[in-house]
C-alpha positions as CSV (number, residue, x, y, z in Angstrom):
1,M,6.2,8.4,0.6
2,D,5.4,10.8,-2.2
3,F,1.7,11.2,-2.4
4,G,1.6,12.0,-6.2
5,K,3.8,9.0,-7.0
6,E,1.5,6.8,-5.0
7,V,-1.6,8.0,-6.8
8,R,0.1,7.5,-10.2
9,R,1.3,4.0,-9.2
10,R,-2.1,2.9,-8.1
11,R,-3.8,4.5,-11.1
12,E,-1.5,2.7,-13.5
13,A,-1.9,-0.6,-11.5
14,L,-5.6,-0.3,-12.1
15,G,-5.1,0.5,-15.8
16,L,-6.8,3.9,-15.5
17,T,-6.1,6.9,-17.5
18,L,-6.0,10.4,-15.9
19,E,-9.3,11.1,-17.5
20,Q,-10.9,7.9,-16.0
21,L,-9.6,8.6,-12.5
22,A,-10.7,12.2,-12.8
23,E,-14.2,11.1,-13.7
24,R,-14.3,8.6,-10.8
25,A,-12.9,11.2,-8.3
26,R,-14.8,14.2,-9.8
27,L,-11.6,16.2,-10.3
28,T,-10.0,17.4,-13.4
29,P,-7.3,15.4,-15.2
30,N,-5.1,18.5,-15.2
31,Y,-5.4,18.8,-11.4
32,I,-4.6,15.1,-10.9
33,G,-1.7,15.3,-13.3
34,G,-0.3,18.2,-11.3
35,I,-0.6,16.1,-8.1
36,E,1.1,13.1,-9.7
37,A,3.9,15.3,-11.0
38,G,4.4,16.9,-7.5
39,R,3.4,20.4,-8.7
40,R,0.3,20.6,-6.6
41,D,-0.5,19.8,-3.0
42,P,-3.9,18.3,-2.6
43,S,-6.5,19.4,-0.1
44,L,-8.0,16.9,2.3
45,S,-11.1,16.8,0.2
46,S,-9.0,15.9,-2.9
47,V,-7.2,13.2,-1.0
48,L,-10.5,11.7,0.0
49,A,-11.9,12.0,-3.6
50,L,-8.8,10.4,-5.1
51,A,-8.9,7.5,-2.6
52,K,-12.6,7.0,-3.5
53,G,-11.7,7.1,-7.2
54,L,-9.0,4.5,-6.7
55,G,-11.1,2.4,-4.4
56,V,-8.7,2.5,-1.5
57,P,-8.8,3.8,2.1
58,P,-7.3,7.3,2.2
59,G,-4.6,6.2,4.6
60,E,-3.1,3.9,2.0
61,L,-2.4,6.9,-0.2
62,V,-0.7,9.0,2.5
63,G,1.3,6.3,4.2
64,G,0.1,3.0,2.8
65,I,1.6,-0.1,1.6
66,H,5.2,0.3,0.3
67,D,6.9,-1.5,-2.6
68,L,3.9,-3.6,-3.7
69,E,3.9,-4.6,-7.3
70,P,0.7,-3.9,-9.3
71,A,-0.1,-7.7,-9.2
72,A,0.0,-7.6,-5.4
73,I,-2.4,-4.7,-5.3
74,E,-4.8,-6.5,-7.6
75,A,-4.5,-9.7,-5.6
76,A,-5.3,-7.8,-2.4
77,R,-8.3,-6.2,-4.0
78,L,-9.6,-9.5,-5.3
79,F,-8.9,-11.2,-1.9
80,Q,-10.8,-8.5,-0.1
81,G,-13.9,-9.0,-2.2
82,A,-13.9,-12.8,-1.9
83,S,-16.0,-14.8,0.6
84,E,-14.5,-15.8,3.9
85,D,-14.2,-19.4,2.8
86,V,-12.2,-18.4,-0.3
87,Q,-10.0,-16.0,1.8
88,D,-9.2,-18.9,4.3
89,A,-8.3,-21.2,1.4
90,V,-6.0,-18.7,-0.2
91,L,-4.3,-17.9,3.1
92,R,-3.7,-21.6,3.7
93,L,-2.3,-22.0,0.2
94,L,0.0,-19.0,0.5
95,R,1.2,-20.1,4.0
96,A,2.0,-23.6,2.6
97,V,3.9,-22.2,-0.4
98,T,5.9,-19.9,1.8
99,R,6.8,-22.7,4.3
100,G,7.9,-24.9,1.4
101,R,10.1,-22.1,0.0
102,R,11.8,-21.5,3.4
103,R,12.6,-25.2,3.8
104,S,14.2,-25.6,0.4
105,G,16.1,-22.2,0.5
């Protein structure tokens, strides 16, 4: 996985500009732009700062979830913040929908 592309993908999925992410991560927009473009290799402290700015565990940026659409990332973030009861209900619903799709397909 390309680290810079993953940072850009997640930033755009959150609807953040380079400037907004830079403020959250306490880095410069130019530096983040260089990382996203593949012109710079971030230090460990920059990886940690970007992860914090994006609100994700650092591991997701360096080897995280592949091929998720922005809506799936948003759904995961919302799910993670929901109560346990809501999470259980959502999982039951998704499992039921998935089972129904397999039977009819």
